[in-house]
C-alpha positions in Angstrom: 11.3 7.0 -20.7 12.1 4.1 -21.8 15.1 1.6 -19.8 17.1 1.7 -22.5 17.4 5.4 -23.1 17.6 6.1 -19.3 20.3 3.3 -18.7 22.0 5.7 -22.0 21.5 8.5 -19.6 23.1 6.7 -16.1 26.2 5.7 -18.6 26.7 9.3 -19.5 26.5 10.8 -16.2 28.7 8.1 -14.8 31.2 8.8 -17.2 31.4 12.5 -16.3 31.9 11.3 -12.5 35.1 9.1 -13.7 36.2 12.1 -15.9 35.4 14.7 -12.9 33.1 16.6 -15.3 31.2 18.7 -12.6 29.7 21.4 -15.5 28.5 18.9 -18.0 26.9 16.9 -15.1 25.1 19.6 -13.5 24.0 20.1 -16.7 21.9 16.9 -16.9 20.1 17.2 -13.3 17.2 19.5 -12.2 17.2 21.5 -8.6 16.4 20.9 -6.2 18.3 17.7 -6.5 18.3 14.7 -4.1 19.6 11.5 -3.3 18.7 9.0 -0.9 21.6 6.7 0.4 21.8 4.1 3.1 22.6 6.8 5.5 19.8 9.1 4.6 18.3 11.6 2.2 20.7 14.6 0.7 19.0 17.7 -0.3 20.7 20.2 -2.8 19.2 23.3 -3.1 21.5 25.2 -5.4 24.9 24.7 -7.5 27.0 25.3 -4.5 25.9 22.3 -2.6 25.5 20.2 -5.4 29.3 21.2 -6.0 29.8 20.2 -2.5 28.5 16.8 -2.5 30.0 16.2 -6.0 33.7 17.3 -5.0 33.4 14.7 -1.5 32.1 11.7 -3.8 35.0 12.6 -6.2 37.3 12.2 -3.2 35.9 8.9 -2.4 36.3 7.8 -6.2 39.8 8.5 -5.8 40.8 7.0 -3.1 39.0 3.9 -3.7 40.6 4.0 -7.0 37.3 3.8 -9.0 37.8 4.0 -12.7 34.2 2.9 -13.8 30.5 3.0 -12.5 27.6 0.6 -13.4 24.7 1.4 -12.7 21.5 -1.3 -12.6 18.0 0.5 -13.1 15.3 -0.4 -10.5 12.7 1.6 -11.4 11.7 4.5 -13.9 8.8 7.4 -13.3 8.1 10.3 -15.0 6.9 13.3 -13.1 4.5 15.9 -14.2 7.3 18.4 -14.0 9.1 16.9 -16.7 11.8 15.5 -14.6 12.7 11.8 -13.6 11.8 9.9 -10.7 14.0 7.0 -10.6 15.8 4.3 -8.4 18.9 2.4 -9.6 21.6 0.2 -7.6 25.3 1.8 -8.4 
């Protein structure tokens, strides 16, 4: 996947965060879904745990009054399972 296409994907899922549209966002991710943060790795094995993390993240968006998410692509790698491994800065 080219960086421009991936960046459009990131913009789309970022807009879904801002709109609090979990269903549309979840349709864009494959499970199991993992995220690596400054405090460690988060692993979501199913929709329930994915939703739990989503809700916590949305609480932070509300507390911080975030109205826009900007992401910078660092690395994109296509895997054999037709998924992407990516690194980006938020």
